[in-house]
C-alpha positions in Angstrom: 0.8 0.2 -16.8 -0.3 -0.9 -13.3 -3.4 1.8 -13.8 -3.9 0.2 -17.3 -3.9 -3.4 -16.0 -6.0 -2.4 -13.0 -8.6 -0.9 -15.1 -9.0 -3.9 -17.3 -9.7 -5.8 -14.1 -13.0 -4.3 -13.9 -13.9 -5.4 -10.2 -14.1 -1.7 -9.2 -11.6 -2.1 -6.3 -9.2 0.8 -6.4 -5.5 0.1 -6.3 -5.3 1.8 -2.6 -7.8 -0.9 -1.5 -5.6 -3.8 -3.1 -2.6 -2.2 -1.2 -4.6 -2.6 2.0 -5.7 -6.2 1.2 -2.1 -7.1 0.6 -1.2 -5.8 4.0 -4.0 -7.7 5.6 -2.8 -11.1 3.7 0.8 -10.3 4.6 0.4 -9.1 8.2 -2.8 -10.9 9.3 -5.8 -9.5 11.1 -5.2 -6.0 12.4 -7.1 -2.9 13.6 -7.8 -0.2 11.3 -4.9 2.3 12.8 -2.4 -0.4 12.5 -3.4 -1.0 8.7 -3.2 2.8 8.0 0.5 3.0 9.9 1.5 -0.3 8.0 0.4 0.9 4.5 1.4 4.6 5.2 -2.1 6.2 4.4 -4.3 8.4 6.3 -7.1 6.7 8.4 -9.8 7.9 6.4 -8.4 6.4 3.5 -8.5 3.0 5.1 -12.0 3.6 6.3 -13.4 4.0 2.8 -11.2 1.5 1.2 -12.0 -1.1 3.7 -15.9 -0.5 3.4 -15.5 -1.4 -0.3 -13.6 -4.5 0.4 -15.9 -5.6 3.1 -19.0 -5.0 0.6 -17.2 -7.2 -2.1 -16.5 -9.9 0.4 -12.6 -9.5 0.3 -12.3 -8.4 4.0 -14.2 -8.9 7.2 -14.5 -7.5 10.5 -13.8 -9.6 13.6 -14.0 -8.9 17.2 -10.6 -8.2 18.8 -9.9 -10.7 21.3 -7.9 -8.5 23.4 -10.6 -5.8 23.3 -14.2 -6.4 22.9 -15.1 -2.7 22.0 -12.6 -2.8 18.9 -12.5 -4.8 15.9 -9.9 -6.4 13.4 -9.8 -6.4 9.9 -8.9 -9.6 8.1 -8.7 -10.9 4.5 -11.5 -13.5 3.9 -10.8 -16.7 1.8 -11.9 -14.8 -1.3 -9.6 -12.1 -0.5 -6.6 -14.2 0.0 -7.5 -16.0 -3.2 -7.6 -12.5 -5.0 -4.1 -11.7 -3.5 -2.9 -14.9 -4.6 -4.0 -14.5 -8.3 -2.8 -11.0 -8.6 0.6 -11.9 -7.4 0.7 -15.0 -9.9 -0.2 -12.5 -12.5 2.4 -10.3 -11.5 5.0 -13.2 -11.4 3.9 -14.2 -15.1 4.4 -10.6 -16.3 8.0 -10.5 -14.6 8.9 -14.0 -16.1 7.8 -12.6 -19.5 9.8 -9.4 -19.2 12.9 -11.1 -17.9 12.8 -14.2 -20.2 15.8 -13.2 -22.5 17.7 -11.9 -19.4 20.9 -13.7 -18.4 20.0 -15.3 -14.9 23.1 -13.3 -13.3 21.4 -10.0 -14.3 18.0 -11.3 -12.9 19.5 -12.4 -9.7 21.6 -9.0 -9.3 18.3 -7.1 -10.3 16.5 -8.9 -7.2 19.1 -8.4 -4.9 19.2 -4.6 -5.8 15.4 -4.3 -5.4 15.7 -6.1 -2.3 18.4 -3.7 -1.0 16.2 -0.7 -2.1 13.2 -1.9 -0.3 15.3 -2.8 3.0 16.8 0.8 2.8 13.4 2.3 2.4 12.0 0.5 5.4 14.8 1.3 7.5 14.6 5.0 6.5 10.8 5.5 6.2 10.6 7.6 9.5 13.4 10.1 8.5 11.8 10.1 4.8 8.2 11.1 6.1 9.7 13.8 8.4 11.8 15.2 5.3 8.7 15.1 3.3 6.5 16.7 6.0 9.1 19.4 6.4 9.3 20.2 2.6 5.5 20.3 2.6 5.6 22.8 5.6 8.1 24.9 3.9 6.2 24.9 0.7 3.2 26.0 2.5 5.0 28.8 4.2 6.4 30.0 0.7 3.0 30.2 -0.7 1.7 32.4 2.1 4.6 34.8 1.7 4.0 37.4 -1.0 6.7 38.6 -3.2 7.0 41.9 -1.5 7.9 40.2 1.7 4.4 40.6 3.4 2.5 37.6 4.7 -1.0 36.9 4.0 
């Protein structure tokens, strides 16, 4: 459904681009490498997505006051407004979905989702390590033939 809603928006920004914009709105100006780390994406993804966001006027590059050779990425006023509009739309959708739920259930859902998010953040490093180990094992398995020889 997120993809369908996003496709109807028609502004050409990919969902990954919006995730970077949201990180900048939430975390303030930051270097590209810090943005990649906070969004858990590859730096090349940040570069491509940020170029699009800059061309649309949603993000701007600023001189880093701590290092004149580097630049910071920051959401523009237009970017902040787009972020706010998307969150307001999301809030309206959830309000509609939960309108007939008992308030105790809505509060419990909110509490459980908060708990899930906190658990995810606390375990992000070990989750990434486990995913990398699984990917390494899968890659090793594909290089091993059924007869035990490696290619």
